[in-house]
N, C-alpha and C positions, 0 to 999 in steps of 0.2 A: 949482370943486369937482369937477364931473363929469370934466373933462379930466384933473385931477390924479389922480382915482381910477382912470381908465382907464390912465394912464401908469404908476402904481404897480403895479397888478395885472398889466398886460402884462409889465412888467419882471420881477417876481417869478415869474410863471408861466413865462415864456420861459426864464429862468435855471434854474428847477427842472427843466423838461422837458429842457433842453439837457444839464445834468449827469446827469440820470437816463438819457438815451439814450446818453451817453458810457459809462455803466456797462453798459447793455444791450449795446452793441456790443463793448466790451472783453471782457465775459463770454461773448459769442458767439464771439470769436476767440482766446480764451486758448489753446485746444488748438493752433490753427494757429501762434500766436506761439511756443509752446513745443515744437513738433514735434521740433526737434533734441535738446532735453534729454530728452523722453519716449523718443525712439528710442535714446538712450544706455542707458537703464535697461531698456526693454522692446523686444523684437525685433518691429518692425512693418514689413511690406512696403508697397509703393505701393498695392496693391489694398486692403489692410486700412486704410490711412490714408484712401483714397478712400471706403471703406464708412462709416467713422466720420463724415467730413465730409458725405457725401451723406445720411446718416440725419438729420442736423440740418437740412439745407436742405429735405428732403422734409417734415419736421414743420413747419418754419417756413412753408413754402408753404401747407400745410393750415390752420394756425392763423391766419396773417395774412389769408387769404381769409375764414375764418369770422368773425374779429373785425372785419374791414372791413365785411362785410354786416350784422353785428349791432351795429355801433358806435352807430347812432342810437338803439338801445333800451337801451344800457348806459351807465353812468356812466364817462366818460373818466378821471376822477380815480382811481376804484377799479380800473378795468381796467389802467391803466398801472402803478399801485403794486403790485397783486397779481402781475402778470407779473414785475416787478423782484424781488419777494420770492421767487418760485418759482425763477427761474434762479439766484439767489444760493445757495439751498439745494441745487439740483441740482449746482452747481459744487463745493460743499463735499463732497458725497457722491462726485462724480467723482474728487476728489483721494485718496479712500481706496481706489480700485479699481486693478486690474491686468489684467483680462481684456478681450480685444478685444470680446467680445459684450456685456460689461457697459458698456464704453466706448460702444459703439454705441447700446445702449438708453438710457443716461443722456443722451447727446448728442441723441438723438431727443426726449427729454423737455425738454431745454434749448431745442430748436427750437420746441416747442409753447409754451413760456413766452415766447420771443422774439416770437411773433406778436402778443402783447398790447401791444407797444411803439409801433409807428408809427401804426396807425389812430387811437388816442386822441389822438396828437399832431396829426394832420391835422384831426380833429374840433375840437379846442380852438383851433387856428389859425383855422379858418373862423368860429368863434364870437367870437373876440376881435379879429380884425384886418379892416380894410376890404378889399373885393375887389381894389382897385387896388394893395394892398400884399402880396397873397397870395403871389405868386411870390417876392418878395424874402425874406419871413420864412420861407417854406417852405425856401428855399435856406440861410438862416442856421441854421435848426434842423437841417437835414440835415448841416451842417458838424460836428455833434457826432460823426458817424461818422468824419470825417476826423481830428478831434482824437484820438479813441481809436485810430484806425488808425495815425496817425503816431507818437504817443508809445508805444503798446503794444509794438511790436517791440523798440524800444531799451530801454524800461524793463524788459521781461521778460528780455531778453538780459543786461542788467547785473545784475539781481536773481538770475538763474540762476547767476551766478558765486559767489554767497554763500549762496543758499538752494535747496532742491530745488524742482522744478516743482510738487510736491504742495503745498508751503507757499504758493507764489505763487497757485495757483488757489484754494486754500482761503481765503486772506485776501481775495482779490478778491471771492469769493462772500459773505463776511461783510460787506464794505463795501456791497455791492449790497443785501443784506437790510436793513441799517441805513438806507440812503438811501430805501428804499421808504416808511418811516414819515414821512420829511420830505416826500415827494411827496404823501402823503395829506393833510398839513396845509396845504401851500402851493398845490397845483394846484386851480384852480376850473374847473368845466365851462363856464360862460358868465357874462357880466356880471350877469345877473339873480340869480345865486347870492350876489352881494355887494351887491345893491340898486341896480345900475346898469342903464340901459336896454340891451336886447340890440341888437347891430349888425345892420342889415338886410343880407340877402344878395343884393340886386339887383346885377346885373353891369354896369349902365350908369350913368354919371354923369348926374345931372339928370333922372332918370326917375321920381323918387318912390321910395317904399319898398315898393311892392307887386310881388310876383312875378307876372308874367302867367301865366295858365293855359296859354298857348300853349307855354310852355317845358317842360311835362310831357308824358311819353310813356308808352305801355304798355310792359310788359317785353319783349314780342315785338318791338316797333319798335326798342327800345334794343339788344337782342341781335342783331338783324339788320343793324345799322349796320356796313358794311364797315370804316369807319375804326377802330372799336373793335378789330378783329382785326389790322389793319395796325399799329396802335400797339402791341398786345400782342405780336405776333411780333417787331417791332423791339426792344422792350424786353427780350424773352427773350434775344435775341442779345447786345445791349449789356451787360446785367447778367451774363449767363453768361461773356462774355469778361473782364469786369472781375473777377469772382470767380476765374476761372482764374488771372489774373495776381496777385491778392492772396494766394490760397491756395497757389499753386505756384511763384510767381516766385522766392521765396527758395531753394527746393530746386533750381530750374533753374540759378540762378547758382552754387550751391555744387557741384552734382553734375556739371554739364556745362560750366560756364564757368570753373571753377577759382577761384571767389571765396570769401572767408572768411565765417564766420557773421555777423560784425559788418557786413560789406559787404552781405550779403543783408538784414539788418535795416535798414540805412541806406537801401537801395533802397526797402524797404516804407514807411519813414517819409517819404522824399521823395515817393513816390506819393501818400500821404495829404495831405501839405502842398500838393502841386499840386492835389489834389482839393478841398481847402478853398477855394483861390482859384477853381477852376473852378465850384464850386457857387455861390459868391457872384456871380461874373461872369455865370453863366447866369441867375440870378434877376434881377439888376439890368438887364442888357442886354435880356433878353426882355421884362421889364415895360415898358421904354422903347419897344420895338418895338410892343407892344400899345397903349400910350398914343398912339403916333404914327399907327398904321394901324387900330386897332380890331379887334374879333373879328367875322368874317363867317361865312357858312355853308360857304364853300370856302376851303381853304388856312388857314394859321395864321401870324401874324407871327413866332412862335417857331421855325418850321421852318428858316429860314436859318441861325440859330445852331446849331440841333440838328444839321443836316447837316454843318456845318463841324467841329463837335467830333467827330462820328462818323468823319469822314475823318481827323482828327487821331489818333484811336485806332489806325486801321489803319497810318498812317505810323510812329507811335512804336513800335508792336509790331514792325514790319518792321525798323526800325533796331536795336531791342533784340536781336532774334534774330540779325541778320546781322553787326552791327559789333562786338559784344562776343565776344571769343574767349579761350580759356584761354592760348594761346601769344602771345608778343609778335610782332607783324608786323615783317617786315624793313624795309619802308618805312612811315614814319609816315603814317597816313591824314590827310585834311584836318582832321577834328575834333580830332586830337591837336595839330596846329599851331595851330589856332584857340584851343584851351583852355590852351596852354602859359603865357601870361601869368597866367591865373587860377590855374594850378597853382603858380606861383612865389609868388603872394600868399597862397594858402591853405595851402600845404604838402601838399595832397593830390595824388595822381598824376592825370594827364590821364584815365586810364581810370576812376578812381573818380569824378571830376567828371562824366564822360560818362554813367556809369551812373546817378548821381543826377539828372542833367538829363533823361535819358530817363524815369526813374521819375516825376519831377515833371510832365513833358509828358503821359505817359499818364494820370496822376491828374487833371490839369486837363481833358483831353479826354474822360474817361470819367465823372467825377462830375457834370459839367455836364449831359449827357443824362439821367443818372439823376434829377436834380432836375427836369428839364423834362418828362420822360415823366409823372411824377406830377401836375404842375401841369396839363398839357394834358389828361390823362384827366379831371380834375375839371372844368375849365372847358368842355370840349367835350360833356359829358354833360348829359342833361336834369336839371332841378333835383331831381327825385324819385329819381334814380338816381346821384347823384354818388359816394356811398359805394360802391355796387356797381361803378361804373366803375373806381375806383381799386383795389378788391379784385381785379377780374379782371386788370387789367394787372400788378398786383403778384404775383398767382398765376403768371402766365406768366413773370415775371421770376425767380421762385423755381424754376420748372421749369428755366430756364437755369442757375441756380445749382446745381441738382441735377446737370445734365449736366456741369457743370464739376468735379464731384467724382469719383465712381467711373468714369464713362465716359472722362473726360479723363485720369485717372491710368492707366486701362487702355491707352489709346493710348501713353502714355509708357512703360509697362512693356513692351509688345510691339514698340515701335519706338524712340522716344526722346522726351525733353522737347522737343527742337527740332522734331520732327515734330508733336507735339501743339500747340505754339504756332503752327506754320505753318497747321494746320487752323483754329484759332481766328481767325487773321489773315485767311485767305481768306473765311471765313464773314462776318466783320465787314465786309470790303470789298464783298461781294455784297449784303449787307443795306443798306449805305449807298447803293449804286447804285439798288436797288429803291425805297427810300424817296424818293430824289431824283425818280424817275420818277412817283411817286404824290403828290408834295408839294402839288399843287393840287386834289386830290380833295375831295369834300364831307367836311368835318371835323365838322360839327354832327351829333351822334348823335341818334337817335330821330326824332320827328316835326318836320318843318320846314314851316310854313304858307306858302302861295304868296306872300303879301304879304311875309313876311320873306325868302324865297328870292329 
């Protein structure tokens, strides 16, 4: 009876939060998805577009940090549902507007609502799933972003052929508001809410169900942990580079690489499909590494996979920037020859297949680290500061997202998209090298007792 109860509620809650976060992410990115259509009606420059997107990421960073710190005192069910309802209403009002300043203000409010999404998801996952499964189910739930990101560009591009961008944003907001009520009914904070025993949060198998007091630290000890800030700065770069590619990759392809709007949308979808696979692979493979080697005070079994994926981001960005050109090269590059059989089978040109391949490769290698940084931040922190640990690294990630908005678009305006992407590529490569050199540092945050060390 108990096992059946857990299985039923876990399934219902996971599906509800998955679909809810699909709507969170889709309504976060509707403006980015519909940028070409909006620009046809309203004259918007690169800096104005950057201002709008940066206002959202700034608000999202503030809100996500606050809700992460306060998540232990708030009902995850209500926090998640209220945020969903708020962003749905904001999107509807956004569809009625035409002014850049109004767009910026409303998208800032959208960002504030977005911060209510992931911290409740993380809290519910920790309450409902065993620690040994945490990385896998974290990755599964984070794939909701990939689903929204892969279907969103294509769905909005197709709908834009028949409906105005205002109608699309308004309807998506209405669906978001409606599903908020579903989440209130189906999401449960913890097993005790439905009469089941709560799952213990001990991190080691066979050690009983008591958390040792040795795992707790003071706030000063936690904040002075060097690994917290190494993790935070690395996440800032990885997330910022990922946001730059998802927010501006479509315009880069259209404005400087001579590709169509549909090809740009297809690239974005391929990126998210690759991200879906990367998130799942990161969760499963890193959980196996932890099960095999265990978690110690120095180094982390997840580091090897994390570094490999960060290197993959740099390589795929370089190939995307250098090998895709507006003009047709006189001599066929190696990738054209290699992809010719696939082109014959699919009916797509070699260039189209190559663009989609690079998009999937970047998505795979960028979403994997994004999943891993959150998991590592939680499991490396003292038991009494897990929520704050995730809140801090998430805040730094959103600082990266902010830098990928207006500052990134400003580089593109004064130089070119190619130069802006080159800067992101170099920063990503340098961060990967630095993280590699520090991979065996002490990773246990806070106080470590001599016996444990």
